Structures are given as C-alpha cells and as structure tokens.
C-alpha positions in Angstrom: -68.2 18.0 -3.8 -65.9 18.1 -6.8 -64.5 21.3 -6.2 -63.7 20.1 -2.7 -61.9 17.1 -4.1 -59.8 19.3 -6.4 -59.0 21.5 -3.7 -57.5 18.8 -1.6 -55.5 17.5 -4.4 -54.1 20.9 -5.1 -53.0 21.0 -1.7 -51.3 17.6 -1.1 -48.0 18.9 -2.6 -46.5 22.0 -1.1 -43.1 23.7 -0.7 -41.0 22.7 2.6 -40.4 25.8 4.6 -36.7 26.8 4.4 -35.9 25.7 8.3 -37.5 22.0 7.4 -35.6 21.7 4.3 -32.2 22.7 5.8 -32.7 20.1 8.6 -33.5 17.3 5.9 -30.2 18.5 4.4 -28.5 18.5 7.7 -29.4 14.9 8.0 -27.3 14.2 4.9 -24.6 16.3 5.4 -24.2 16.4 9.6 -24.1 12.9 10.9 -22.1 13.8 14.1 -19.5 16.5 15.4 -17.1 14.9 13.2 -18.9 15.9 9.9 -18.9 19.5 11.2 -15.2 19.4 11.6 -14.9 18.1 8.1 -16.9 20.9 6.4 -15.4 23.7 8.3 -11.9 22.8 7.8 -12.9 22.3 4.2 -14.1 25.6 4.0 -11.0 27.0 5.5 -8.5 25.3 3.2 -10.6 26.6 0.2 -10.2 29.9 1.8 -6.3 29.6 1.2 -5.6 29.1 4.8 -2.4 28.4 5.9 -2.9 28.1 9.7 -5.9 26.4 10.9 -7.1 25.5 14.7 -9.6 22.8 15.6 -10.8 23.3 19.2 -13.5 20.8 20.8 -15.4 20.4 24.0 -16.9 17.1 25.0 -16.2 15.2 21.8 -17.7 18.4 19.7 -21.0 17.8 21.2 -21.0 20.9 23.1 -18.2 23.0 21.2 -16.8 23.0 17.9 -14.4 25.9 16.9 -12.5 26.1 13.7 -10.2 29.3 13.2 -8.2 30.1 10.2 -6.4 32.8 8.7 -7.9 32.7 5.1 -9.2 35.3 2.8 -12.2 36.0 4.8 -15.3 37.4 4.0 -17.3 40.7 4.1 -20.3 41.2 6.1 -22.6 40.6 3.1 -20.8 37.7 1.9 -21.0 36.0 5.6 -24.6 36.4 5.6 -25.1 34.7 2.1 -22.9 31.9 3.2 -25.5 30.7 5.6 -28.2 30.7 2.7 -29.0 27.3 1.3 -27.1 26.7 -2.0 -24.9 29.7 -1.5 -21.4 29.0 -2.8 -18.1 30.7 -4.1 -16.9 27.6 -5.7 -19.0 27.2 -9.0 -21.1 29.4 -11.0 -22.4 27.3 -14.1 -23.4 23.7 -14.4 -20.3 23.3 -16.6 -18.1 23.7 -13.3 -19.7 20.6 -11.8 -17.6 18.6 -14.5 -14.3 19.9 -13.2 -14.2 20.4 -9.2 -11.1 21.7 -7.9 -12.2 22.9 -4.5 -13.2 20.9 -1.3 -16.9 22.3 -1.0 -18.9 23.5 -3.7 -22.7 22.8 -2.9 -23.5 25.5 -0.6 -25.2 23.3 2.0 -22.8 22.8 4.7 -23.1 25.9 6.8 -26.6 26.4 6.1 -27.2 22.5 7.3 -25.1 23.2 10.3 -26.6 26.4 11.6 -30.2 24.9 11.4 -29.3 22.2 14.0 -27.0 24.1 16.2 -26.2 27.6 17.7 -23.5 29.2 15.4 -21.2 32.4 16.0 -19.5 33.0 12.9 -16.7 35.9 12.6 -14.9 37.0 9.7 -12.4 39.7 8.4 -11.3 40.2 5.0 -7.7 39.7 4.2 -6.0 42.8 4.5 -8.6 44.4 6.9 -8.7 44.9 10.6 -12.3 45.0 11.0 -15.1 42.6 10.0 -18.7 41.1 10.8 -19.9 38.8 13.5 -23.0 37.0 13.3 -24.9 34.7 15.8 -27.4 32.2 14.5 -29.8 30.0 16.4 -31.3 27.0 14.5 -30.4 28.8 11.3 -31.8 32.2 12.0 -29.8 35.2 12.5 -30.3 36.6 16.0 -27.5 39.3 16.1 -25.1 40.9 13.7 -22.3 43.2 14.8 -19.1 44.7 13.9 -15.9 43.1 15.1 -12.0 44.0 15.0 -9.0 41.7 14.8 -6.8 40.0 12.4 -7.9 38.6 9.1 -9.5 35.3 8.5 -12.5 33.2 9.8 -13.8 31.7 13.1 -16.8 29.3 13.2 -18.1 28.3 16.6 -20.8 25.6 16.6 -22.4 25.1 20.1 -24.7 22.3 21.2 -25.0 20.5 17.9 -28.7 19.1 17.3 -30.0 21.2 20.3 -33.2 21.3 18.4 -33.5 18.0 17.2 -33.4 16.1 20.5 -34.2 12.6 18.8 -30.8 13.0 16.8 -28.9 14.2 19.8 -30.0 11.4 21.5 -28.2 9.0 19.2 -24.7 10.6 19.6 -22.1 8.4 21.1 -20.4 9.0 24.2 -17.8 11.9 24.2 -14.8 9.9 23.9 -16.2 8.2 20.8 -17.3 11.4 19.2 -13.6 12.7 20.1 -12.0 10.1 18.2 -14.3 10.5 15.3 -13.2 14.2 15.1 -9.6 13.3 15.6 -9.6 10.7 12.4 -11.0 13.7 10.7 -8.3 16.1 11.7 -5.7 13.8 11.0 -6.7 13.2 7.4 -6.4 16.9 6.7 -3.2 17.2 8.4 -1.8 14.3 6.4 -3.2 15.4 3.3 -1.9 19.1 3.5 1.4 19.0 5.2 2.1 22.4 3.9 -0.6 23.8 6.4 0.0 24.4 10.1 -2.6 22.6 12.3 -3.6 22.7 15.8 -6.1 20.2 17.3 -7.2 21.0 21.0 -9.7 19.0 23.0 -11.2 20.2 26.4 -8.2 22.7 26.5 -5.8 20.1 26.1 -3.6 20.4 22.9 -3.5 17.0 21.3 -1.0 17.8 18.6 0.2 20.7 17.0 2.3 20.5 13.5 4.1 23.0 11.6 4.5 22.9 7.6 6.8 20.0 7.0 7.8 17.3 4.6 5.2 14.5 4.4 7.3 12.2 5.9 7.7 14.0 9.1 4.0 14.7 9.1 3.1 11.0 9.1 5.5 10.6 11.9 3.9 13.5 14.0 0.5 12.5 13.6 0.4 8.7 13.4 3.7 8.1 15.7 7.4 8.2 15.6 7.7 4.3 15.3 6.9 4.8 11.6 9.9 6.9 10.8 11.9 4.0 9.3 9.0 2.0 8.3 7.9 4.1 5.2 8.7 3.5 1.5 8.3 6.4 -0.8 6.0 6.2 -3.7 6.6 8.8 -6.5 5.1 8.2 -10.1 3.8 10.1 -12.9 1.8 7.9 -15.4 0.3 10.6 -17.5 -3.3 9.8 -16.3 -2.8 9.9 -12.9 0.2 11.2 -10.5 0.9 9.5 -7.4 2.7 10.4 -4.5 3.3 9.7 -0.8 4.3 6.7 1.2 3.4 3.0 2.0 4.4 1.1 5.1 6.7 -1.7 5.1 5.5 -5.3 6.2 5.8 -4.1 9.8 3.1 -1.6 9.6 0.6 -4.6 8.9 -2.2 -4.7 11.2 -5.2 -6.7 11.4 -7.8 -4.1 11.2 -8.1 -1.1 8.8 -7.4 2.3 10.4 -4.0 3.6 9.1 -4.8 3.8 5.4 -5.2 7.2 3.8 -6.1 7.9 0.3 -6.5 11.4 -1.1 -7.7 12.5 -4.6 -6.8 16.1 -5.5 -6.6 17.0 -2.0 -9.7 15.1 -0.8 -9.9 12.3 1.3 -11.5 9.4 -0.4 -12.8 5.8 0.4 -12.6 3.5 -2.6 -12.6 -0.2 -2.3 -11.1 -1.0 -5.7 -8.1 1.3 -5.1 -7.4 -0.3 -1.7 -7.5 -3.5 -3.4 -5.0 -2.1 -5.7 -2.7 -0.9 -3.1 -3.1 -4.2 -1.2 -2.7 -6.6 -4.1 0.6 -4.5 -4.8 2.2 -6.2 -1.9 1.9 -9.5 -3.2 3.5 -12.2 -1.0 4.3 -9.9 1.8 0.5 -9.9 2.7 0.3 -13.8 2.3 -1.2 -14.0 5.6 -3.4 -11.1 5.1 -3.4 -7.8 6.9 -3.8 -4.1 6.2 -0.5 -2.1 5.8 -0.3 1.6 6.3 -0.4 4.0 3.2 -0.6 7.8 2.9 -1.2 8.3 -0.8 -2.2 11.5 -2.9 -3.4 11.0 -6.4 -3.6 14.0 -8.8 -6.1 13.2 -11.7 -7.5 15.6 -14.2 -10.8 16.9 -12.6 -12.6 16.6 -15.5 -12.1 12.7 -15.2 -13.5 12.3 -11.7 -17.0 12.9 -10.5 -16.8 13.9 -6.8 -20.7 14.7 -6.7 -21.8 11.3 -6.3 -22.4 11.3 -2.5 -23.3 14.3 0.0 -20.1 13.9 1.9 -18.0 13.7 -1.2 -16.0 10.7 0.2 -17.0 8.4 -2.6 -16.1 9.2 -6.1 -16.6 7.9 -9.7 -13.6 7.4 -12.3 -14.1 7.9 -15.9 -11.4 5.2 -16.4 -11.4 3.1 -13.1 -9.6 0.1 -14.7 -6.5 2.2 -15.8 -6.4 4.1 -12.7 -6.4 0.7 -10.8 -3.5 -0.7 -12.8 -1.4 2.5 -12.5 -1.9 2.9 -8.8 -1.1 -1.0 -8.4 1.8 -0.7 -10.5 3.3 2.5 -9.0 3.1 0.9 -5.4 4.5 -2.5 -6.7 7.6 -0.8 -8.2 8.1 1.5 -4.9 8.0 -2.0 -2.6 10.2 -3.7 -5.1 12.7 -1.0 -5.4 13.1 -0.5 -1.4 15.6 -2.6 0.2 13.9 -3.2 3.5 15.2 -5.9 5.6 13.7 -7.4 8.9 15.9 -6.7 12.1 16.7 -9.5 14.1 16.7 -8.0 17.4 13.3 -6.5 17.1 10.8 -8.7 14.8 8.8 -6.2 12.8 11.4 -3.4 12.5 13.1 -2.5 9.2 16.2 -0.9 7.9 15.2 1.0 4.8 18.7 2.8 4.5 20.3 -0.5 4.2 20.6 -1.4 0.4 21.8 -4.3 -1.3 24.0 -2.3 -3.6 26.2 -1.3 -0.6 26.3 -4.9 0.9 27.8 -6.4 -2.1 30.0 -3.3 -3.0 31.4 -2.4 0.5 31.5 -5.9 2.4 31.8 -8.9 0.3 32.6 -9.5 -3.3 31.3 -12.8 -4.6 32.6 -11.6 -8.2 29.7 -13.5 -9.8 26.8 -11.9 -11.8 23.3 -13.2 -11.9 22.3 -15.6 -14.6 19.6 -15.3 -16.7 16.2 -17.3 -16.1 17.3 -19.9 -18.6 20.8 -20.4 -17.0 21.7 -22.7 -14.1 20.3 -21.9 -10.6 23.6 -21.0 -9.2 26.6 -22.9 -10.5 29.4 -23.7 -8.3 32.5 -23.4 -10.6 31.8 -19.6 -11.2 35.2 -17.8 -10.4 38.6 -18.0 -12.2 41.8 -18.0 -10.2 42.5 -14.4 -11.5 40.0 -11.7 -12.7 40.4 -10.0 -16.2 42.2 -6.5 -15.8 39.2 -4.8 -17.3 36.8 -6.3 -14.4 37.9 -6.9 -10.9 34.3 -7.1 -9.6 32.2 -9.3 -12.3 33.4 -12.2 -14.2 31.9 -14.4 -16.8 31.2 -18.0 -15.3 30.7 -21.7 -16.6 27.0 -22.4 -16.2 27.6 -26.1 -16.0 26.8 -27.6 -12.5 29.6 -29.8 -11.0 29.1 -33.2 -9.9 27.6 -33.7 -6.6 25.8 -30.2 -6.6 22.4 -29.3 -5.6 21.6 -27.5 -8.9 21.7 -30.2 -11.6 19.4 -33.0 -12.3 21.3 -36.0 -10.9 18.8 -38.4 -12.4 18.7 -36.6 -15.9 22.2 -37.6 -16.7 25.9 -37.2 -15.8 27.3 -33.5 -14.9 29.6 -31.8 -17.3 33.4 -31.6 -16.4 34.7 -28.6 -14.3 36.4 -26.1 -16.3 37.2 -23.5 -13.6 38.4 -23.3 -10.2 35.3 -24.0 -7.9 34.0 -21.4 -5.8 34.7 -23.3 -2.4 38.6 -22.8 -3.1 38.0 -19.2 -2.4 38.2 -17.4 1.1 35.4 -17.9 3.4 33.3 -15.0 3.6 30.1 -16.6 4.1 29.3 -19.4 6.4 26.4 -22.1 6.7 25.1 -22.8 9.9 23.3 -26.2 10.7 23.2 -26.8 7.1 20.0 -24.3 7.2 21.1 -20.8 7.4 23.5 -18.8 5.2 25.4 -16.2 7.3 27.2 -13.3 5.6 29.1 -10.2 7.0 27.9 -6.7 5.8 28.8 -3.0 6.9 25.8 -2.8 9.1 26.4 -6.1 10.7 25.4 -9.6 10.0 22.8 -10.9 7.7 21.3 -14.4 8.0 19.6 -16.0 5.1 17.2 -19.1 5.1 18.6 -21.1 2.3 15.5 -23.0 1.4 13.2 -19.9 1.1 15.9 -17.9 -0.8 16.4 -20.4 -3.5 12.7 -20.9 -3.6 12.4 -17.2 -4.4 14.8 -17.5 -7.1 13.2 -20.3 -8.8 9.7 -18.8 -8.5 10.8 -15.7 -10.3 12.7 -18.1 -12.8 9.3 -19.9 -13.3 7.4 -17.0 -13.9 10.0 -15.8 -16.6 9.9 -18.9 -18.3 6.0 -18.8 -19.0 6.8 -15.6 -21.0 9.5 -17.3 -23.0 9.1 -19.4 -26.0 12.0 -21.8 -25.7 12.0 -24.0 -22.6 15.2 -25.5 -21.4 14.8 -29.3 -20.9 16.7 -32.2 -20.3 15.9 -35.9 -21.2 15.6 -38.2 -18.2 17.7 -41.4 -18.4 14.8 -43.4 -17.4 11.3 -42.1 -18.2 8.8 -42.4 -15.3 5.2 -43.5 -15.9 2.7 -41.9 -13.5 -1.1 -43.0 -13.2 -3.7 -40.4 -11.8 -7.2 -40.5 -11.1 -9.6 -39.2 -13.8 -10.0 -35.4 -12.1 -6.1 -35.3 -11.7 -5.5 -36.3 -15.0 -8.0 -33.8 -16.5 -6.3 -30.9 -14.3 -2.8 -32.2 -15.3 -3.7 -31.7 -19.3 -5.0 -28.2 -18.5 -1.4 -27.4 -16.8 0.4 -29.1 -19.5 1.4 -25.8 -21.3 2.7 -24.5 -18.0 4.5 -27.4 -17.4 6.2 -27.4 -20.9 7.4 -24.0 -20.4 9.2 -24.9 -17.1 10.9 -27.7 -19.2 8.7 -30.8 -18.5 8.4 -33.2 -21.3 5.1 -35.0 -20.6 3.4 -37.6 -22.9 0.1 -39.0 -22.5 0.0 -42.7 -22.3 -3.1 -44.6 -22.3 -5.9 -44.1 -19.9 -5.3 -41.5 -17.1 -1.5 -42.2 -17.5 1.4 -39.7 -18.4 5.0 -40.7 -19.0 7.7 -37.8 -17.8 10.4 -38.0 -20.4 12.1 -34.6 -19.7 12.4 -32.2 -16.7 14.1 -28.9 -16.2 17.8 -28.9 -17.2 19.0 -26.9 -14.2 17.0 -28.2 -11.2 17.6 -31.3 -9.4 14.0 -32.9 -8.8 14.1 -35.8 -6.5 10.4 -37.1 -6.9 8.6 -36.1 -10.2 5.4 -38.1 -8.9 5.2 -36.0 -5.7 6.0 -32.7 -7.4 3.3 -33.1 -10.1 0.7 -34.2 -7.5 1.5 -31.1 -5.6 1.0 -28.9 -8.2 -2.3 -30.5 -9.0 -3.6 -30.1 -5.5 -2.4 -26.3 -5.5 -4.2 -26.0 -8.7 -7.3 -27.5 -7.2 -7.3 -25.0 -4.4 -6.5 -21.9 -6.6 -9.0 -20.1 -8.8 -9.0 -21.2 -12.4 -7.8 -18.0 -14.1 -4.9 -18.1 -15.9 -2.8 -15.8 -13.6 -3.8 -18.2 -10.8 -2.8 -21.5 -12.6 0.6 -20.0 -13.6 1.2 -18.7 -10.1 0.3 -21.6 -8.1 2.6 -24.1 -10.7 5.5 -21.7 -10.3 5.0 -21.5 -6.4 4.8 -25.6 -6.0 7.7 -25.9 -8.5 9.9 -23.4 -6.7 9.0 -25.1 -3.2 9.7 -28.7 -4.1 12.5 -28.0 -6.4 14.7 -25.7 -4.1 17.3 -27.0 -1.8 16.3 -28.3 1.6 16.7 -27.2 5.1 19.6 -29.7 6.0 21.5 -29.6 2.5 25.2 -28.8 2.7 26.4 -26.2 0.5 30.0 -25.2 -0.5 31.1 -21.6 -0.4 30.7 -21.0 -3.9 27.1 -22.5 -4.1 26.3 -20.1 -1.2 27.9 -16.9 -2.9 26.0 -17.9 -6.1 22.7 -18.1 -3.9 23.1 -14.9 -2.7 24.1 -13.0 -5.8 21.0 -14.7 -7.5 18.6 -13.7 -4.5 19.5 -10.2 -4.9 18.9 -10.3 -8.7 15.4 -11.2 -8.1 12.5 -8.4 -8.0 11.5 -9.2 -4.2 14.4 -10.9 -2.2 13.1 -10.5 1.1 10.1 -12.9 0.9 9.5 -16.4 -0.5 6.3 -16.8 -2.6 4.3 -17.6 0.4 5.2 -14.6 2.5 8.0 -16.1 4.7 11.0 -13.7 5.4 13.9 -14.8 3.5 16.5 -12.9 5.5 17.0 -10.8 8.6 19.7 -8.5 9.7 21.7 -8.3 13.2 23.1 -5.0 13.3 26.2 -4.0 14.9 24.4 -1.6 17.5 22.6 -4.7 18.6 25.5 -6.7 19.1 27.4 -3.8 20.9 24.3 -3.5 23.3 24.5 -7.2 24.0 28.1 -7.1 24.7 27.9 -4.2 27.1 29.7 -1.7 24.7 26.9 1.0 24.6 
C-alpha cells in the first residue's frame, strides 16, 4: 500500500510534451493574427532586411505572409529556428542585460508553428538556392530545396486550426485586419529607412519607400498632418530623443495616434505618455490626446525589455530621470515652434510662419520686451528719432502714463511723461471693438485677443516673480480691510508667501481679517477683495502641492489683473502688448488653454475675393 502511494506521488509531476508546451507558450506570444505579424516583421528587421512585404487574407485569420530580403538562413538554421528557445540573438545570461535586437527569446516561431500551418522558405544572402519547410502543428512534414533571391518568406495559414476554442474567440475579419494594420503602421513609422508594403485581400493598402520620418508620418497617418508636426530633437546624455509631436490641431478625444519607440521597439509606457501630455501644458487645458511619433535611444544596459512576453512594456533603471528629460524635450520643442491657428480653417496651423519674420518684415514697433519686474507694456516707449547705432530697438521709459491701463490708479498718481507717446506713431496696428488687435504680417493678417494676450504676459511674469527674491510693490493710498471666513483666512495665510512675491503687502489684522497695504507696482487692480477671493477659490479647487498653489495663484492673478475686453488701448499700448506677448515662452495660448491669436492668410483673402 505504501509503495503504491509512493508511486502515485512520483508520477504527479511530469514534463509536458513539446507540442503542449509550445501551445502554452503560444498563448502568451500569439494572441491574434496581429501578434504573428509583429513577431515575423521583428525577425525580418533583425535579419537586416531593407524591403519587407506583409500580405494578409481575411484579416490574417486565413493567411499571413511576411517576405523580406534579409540575410536568410541555411537549411539547418531554418529547422533550428522552429525549435523552442532557439535564437541567434543572445548566447549568455549577461546578454539579457543589454538587448539590442527585437527578438531574442526564441519562442516566436515555435509558438506560431504549434497553432497553425506554416510554410517557410529561406535563401542565405549571396546564394541562389535555399530550403523550404512545411510544418503542421509544429511538426515538419516536408523539406525540399528551393531557388530564388536571398531572403526569407514565412507563410502562416489557418491560425489556431488545431485549437478551435481560441479560433472561436477571434473577432471579425475587419477587426483583425485593423489590429494587423496598427502593428504594420508602428513598424513603418519606427523604421522610415525600410521599404514596407502592406497588402490585404490582394489590395495594396500602402507602399512606402525609404524616406524622412516626417514624410513617412504623412504617408502612413495622412497628408493632413504634413503642416501640423513639430520636430523634437534632443540629446540629454542619458536619453536621445527624436521625432515629431503634433500641434494642438492633432488633438483627439481618444488615443490612437501616439507612437513611442525605444531603441527601435514600440513600447507602451503610462509614465512617458504622461510626460509627453504634460509637456503641452495649457494647450491641453480641455483634455485630449495629441499625435506623437517619438524615438528614444537609451543605453540597453539601463533598460529591461524582458518584463512581458510581448516586450511592449519595459522597465527603466532611472525612470524619474527619463520622465523629466522626455517632458523637457517635448516642452522645449512646443515652445520654440511658432505655430499659429489659421482663421479660415480652425484647427489648421502654419508652422512655417515665425514671430521673428513678422517682427522684422512687416511691422516695427521699435520697442523691446521688459523684464518680469518692469511695467507690463508702457505707453511712452518710443523716442522721436532712434539712435544711429540701433534703428530697430530702443530704450524706453518704464513709467506708465496717466490714464493708461498698466499702472495702479489707486496706488498713487502716475509719473510724468518723459518721451513722445507711442500713439503719436503711424498706425500699423488697429483695435477692433475695443476687444481685438489687428496687425498686418507678411502672410496676411494676425488677430489678437487683447485680454488673453495680456493674461499670458502677466501669468509668465507672475511665475518668474515667484523665483525672484525682490518683489516690486507699491503702497496704496487707502489700505483696505478684508474680512474672511475662518477657512478662507487660513488658506490665505498659506498663500501669503506667494502673494508677497507678486508684490502684495498684506498684514493680519485681528480675527479672520487682513489689511491690504500694497499691491504689484505695475498692474492696475480694480477690486482687491474679489481678486483675493478668486485666488482663494482657485486654490481650494487645486491640489495642495507647491506647484499647484503657485500655478493657481498666477492664473487667477493674471486673469483678474489683465486688461478687459472693452478697454480702449492706444497704438503704443497695443504695440507694446504685442512685443511683450512674443517675448513669452508660449505666446499662442492663455494659461487656461484659449488661443491668443489667429492668422488670416493672404491666400484665404484672395480666395474670398475671387482672385484664385
């Protein structure tokens, strides 16, 4: 009895037959036809192919063929390739710490063959003959010599023919086709130097030649994107980043056009996606997902790509550093790109139009931006005759003239004017309905919303002041007492260090009461009580991190301190506003994401008047 029990215990654990083990592995590697396309194309790229053709029938459920002109394999190598854990990519365990190829586990072909009928033909590079194998359920049923050009062709027929339960769960042909197309698109975008052809049911869906990435994006994702791309090129040492991100006009509600590649491999990483999205800042104030096609190059020793069977998830040795570098690179690209919404087609952009060309070619305000501690945009900013050494940039008086919108009317009387005011200059800017500023540029006409333009200027000035140790304040003639409820009073005390940096002088005065004794010197504030209350309310809605406090205060301060729609401006004030707007880091959007300006092109005007 004891010996019988002992025998049963010995036979409980046993080695699975190879065909069963391969089917289990196939469950991890081969989820649907798109998985087969991914594995076969990766092998073709690893084989140094420069031409790859993908042919599908019925969404890949009946037929998947990948043809390449790579290095090819000998007959013995081809047979070994279908053995489990057979690979040419690594040799020792140390190689796992520096993976430089797309495939390396040696499970793909064995897994695919175990659940399909496979025909594989390969001819080594430089040879005119090679070997063809026919496999069924992972077993070689035929081997024969074959002639032709060098390269490898894998044909996978009737996927999951011997696992009907899994085949039953495949989706409709159209659905499976779209998944395969998504995979093919990823490879085409990641390797613009390779010729790809994608065919479905005898129809060529697309065929692309080796070309620059920007052209490849247009060919794969649509020509509409040709003028909506911003180049990203950055080398921070730890990571090299290249590629393109879309302007605000590529933003869509759902994800789908986001492509992130790491050392030539498509990856999905929530952290890096968040880094890219957060780099857009106010541009995505209303949510959405912009297009991006970015390639990251990182030392393979600092990345673990072996954390998931499909290798689409990776692990970084220093993920926080990579996050920061990626976000910074995208942010700098977006800030430096001069992308302006076009009036005749909301959502289109003119990336070739730069602020520098507008200022140099079309109008000359002859003023220069002031520092964050100076006046917002002084009206008396031009002398009658420019100095001989500089005909385009002049020094100007930072004092605000009486009656202007940019000095604090309540804080005290304005200084005397010491120079000819800008409104004596010829009019090359115009104000429309006391709301919009119009100015001629080489490409047509630019229309600026005066309120959000000033809001952007004040917002960035506020952020800079938070970093400075010397606030610019001005005493008010009549200090104002403000009584708050207990919660608001406590919040205001937390905000006090930031308000002081902006130039406010606020003293505690009894229970839940403060006195405003000073305000920022260069801003006209009509209602201190409402401004402070709005800042408190915005703070309540925001997170209580230092960054959110600072950002919320800056946004509210800018919104309530900016000139309003309906305020009449002089020509000098309008010119100075435009000059300072283009001195900001992001002149095209207000802190809340609204556009600051739009462009009406000459081409559109010519169309409207029947010239073209």
